[in-house]
Phi, psi and omega in degrees: 000141178289144176293152177295151179295160178212160179285319183223130174243124177247124182243128175252112180264154176134176184247113182298340183276353185241063171046241185296341178295343180270011185298325180297303177300325179293319177300318179299320179295322177295320178296321178298320179295334180283348180110149187246095176291159176301138179098353179255135172232135179246137182228130172275099182290346178288336179246339182282337177058224185293344178297341178306318182301316181286335174296336181288339183300127178086355178280135178283320180224140181234134174239128178241132180238133181208166174276158177228163178219076183259352185095359178284175179297137178306137181091356176297137182250131174245133175243114187237117174296137182301331181296337181275356184263070182284320182266108181237162186293153174290153187266357181297135176076008182289137174223168190296334183283352179240020186281119182232185185301317182291325175296319182301315180291315181298316181292323179295319179296323179286315186282324185262341180054237184293343181275358178288131180302145178266339181265088180235130177234137181246130172250122177246135180242121183294126183277150173256330185210127178237029179289153179297134171083359182276165175268172174297138177289158179303321181296317181287325176299315179297316179295320179300318179297324177293319179294320177302315180297321179294313181296319179298314184288317188272335188238320189264319182306320178298343180274342185282141177291156178299151181297135180290155177281156179293146172292161181297326185254114177254029179286133176233170183220131171269132180256161183297332181272012171091019179255154171249125183258133179237146179289161178300320182294316179293319179298314182293324184286321189243344181227059187296334179271356178061031178225139183212167170235143185233158177202155177256124180220130174051049178060029175226148171267121178260128178239117183247129182287147170252158183268359180192169183290134174221138182297144177082004180262180183269127180259130175271104185271140181293127184258327181228162178294340179284348179104001174299146185231161179223141180232133182283119183238011183305313183295322178298329184261011179054039177064011174259099188262118178277073187304146177126183184269141177228150173263109182272172173214153181265126180263102182295324183296325183252357180062045186223146168272120184251128188235116178298139179264336178284151179296126181273144181263000000 
């Protein structure tokens, strides 16, 4: 069966076992952690192989990310529109273990013919190290973050719904057992992925939403059937829990829910 169409398809090509060569699949994982708006499809081209070409069917825009080895400085970024890639490798002898960005486009043009998307952009990041078992180099990590910002701004952000308005009531409650309780309306408006990171600043607890699950972060667990949630903040507060109700406020400049820790009068 053909995959359903999508507005944006992002494909990360490369081998996760070879240090910087895995930048494409790693980038795709970071995008997934940021959240998946409707219309976005992410594909790990390192494991999908030739199926990448068929994933392109029905996609309005395609972004392919891979490592490169041109001799340029590590971390150099190339942005190449697919329309400029007229000369691509021959497909004879191609197998899944050697499947790269140029193979993906060439195979898609051959397999899909007129159904191959015309809006294809390739991002190449110059590798510093492709040895077995290594991590991404600092140069490639920095470049990957820059590409993520470009892809997010140019391709993914237009798919995201506008930020919801705050509910009328921003009242929260600290409990004796070290939890912070938020209403269903506040949780849905500001923490839709139910994951956050917290910090104490200027006698306030700052709670910042994340767009996807990440290990070691704060999980907003459902407390009631109505959707009210609770997040464990005992460690952030060094076991000094200011029990009671607080009136919080949303800081648009920092994207944080700020909660006074001192007793309000």
